N, C-alpha and C positions, 0 to 999 in steps of 0.2 A: 496271502497278500491280496486276495480278492481280484486276481487277474487270471485270465485263461492261460493255457500252456504257451501259446505263441508269444505274447508280450514278455512273459517271464524268460523264455528261451532267448529272446532278443536282448533283454537286459543282461543276462548272464554272458552272452557273446560279447556285448559291449564292455563288460567288466574284464573279460579275458583280453580283448583287443587293446584296452587301455592299460593293461598291466596290473590291475588290481588283483586278479586271480592269476597266480604264477603257474600253478600246476595242480593236478589231482594225484593223490597217493593213498595207498592202503597202509594202515598202521598195523604193523606186525608185532607179535608177541616175541620179544627178544629171548626170553627164557626158553620158550618152546623151540626156538631156532638155535639153541646152545650159544647164545651171545649175551648172557645175563650179567656178566661183570662189566660195569660201567666205570671208566676211569677218566677223570679230568686231569690233563697234563699241561702244566704251565711251562712254556719254553722261552728261553732267552737266547738270542743270537749273539755270537762273539763280535760280529761286525754288522754295521747297518748301512748297506748301500742298496741302491735300486736293483742291481744285478743279483746280489746275494739274496735279497728278499724275494725276488721273482723265482729264483731257483728253489728256495725253501718251499714256497707255495706249490710249485710244480711237483716237487718231491712228495709233499704231503697229499696232494690230490691223487697221487698214484697208490696210496695206501688204503685198502678197502676197510681196514679196521678203524680208521679215522672217519667218523660219520659227520663231524662238525669241526670247523676250524674258524677261529676269530682272531683278527689282528687287534690287540688290546693296548691300552695305555697303562702306565703304572710300573710296577717292578718287573713285569714280564712283557714279552713281545707278542706271544701267541697263546691262545687257549685252545687245546684240542679236546674233543670228546671222543673217546675210544671205546669200542665195544668188542669184547672177546669172551671166550668161554669161561676161563678161569685164570688164576694167578700165574700158573705155568705158561699159558698161552701169552699172557701179558709180558712175562719175563722174556720169552722168545721174541715177541714183537719188539721190545726195547732193544734187545741185543742184536737181532738180525736186521731190523728195518729202521727204527727211529735212531738207533746208535750209529747207523751208517750214513746218516744225512750230515753233510759237511756244514760247518759253521754253527752247530748248536753248542752254545756255551754251557747251558744247564737245562735240566728238565726236572720238574717237581710234580710228582704224581699224588693225586688224591682219589681214594677209592670210595665209591658210593656204597653205603651200607643199606640204604633204603630210599625209595623214591616217595616223596611226600606230595609233590604237585608237579605235573607235567602236562601243560596245556599247549595245544598246537594252534589255537586261535590267536589272532592279533587283536588286542583290545581296541575296540572302536567306540 
C-alpha cells in the first residue's frame, strides 16, 4: 500500500474502532477436529411471539454444535448450521438437545456431501 507500518496500523485501528473489522479468528480444519459432518437444519416454530423467539435464540446459543444461526423468511423461521463428528452424533444431538427445545414445530435436515465454495470474505 506504499505506507510505513505506523499509518497502516492507524488505519487498521480506525477500521476496528468503526466496526468494519469485527474480530480476528483462526480457520480450523473441521475434519481434523472430528467435526466433519455439516448439517443445515431448517426450523419452524409452532408459535411466533417475541418471548418464544427470544427463548429459542437463547436455547440455540447454548448449543456448541450450532455454529451459525439465521432468522430467515419463507417456509422456515431459522436456518441452523450444525457441525458434528458423524450421523450418530447428529442423531444424539437431535434427540437430546434440539428435540428438547420447546416450541419447535418442525426441523428439516440437509446433509452436506461436499463443500464447493466457502469464502470468509465479505465482497466489497
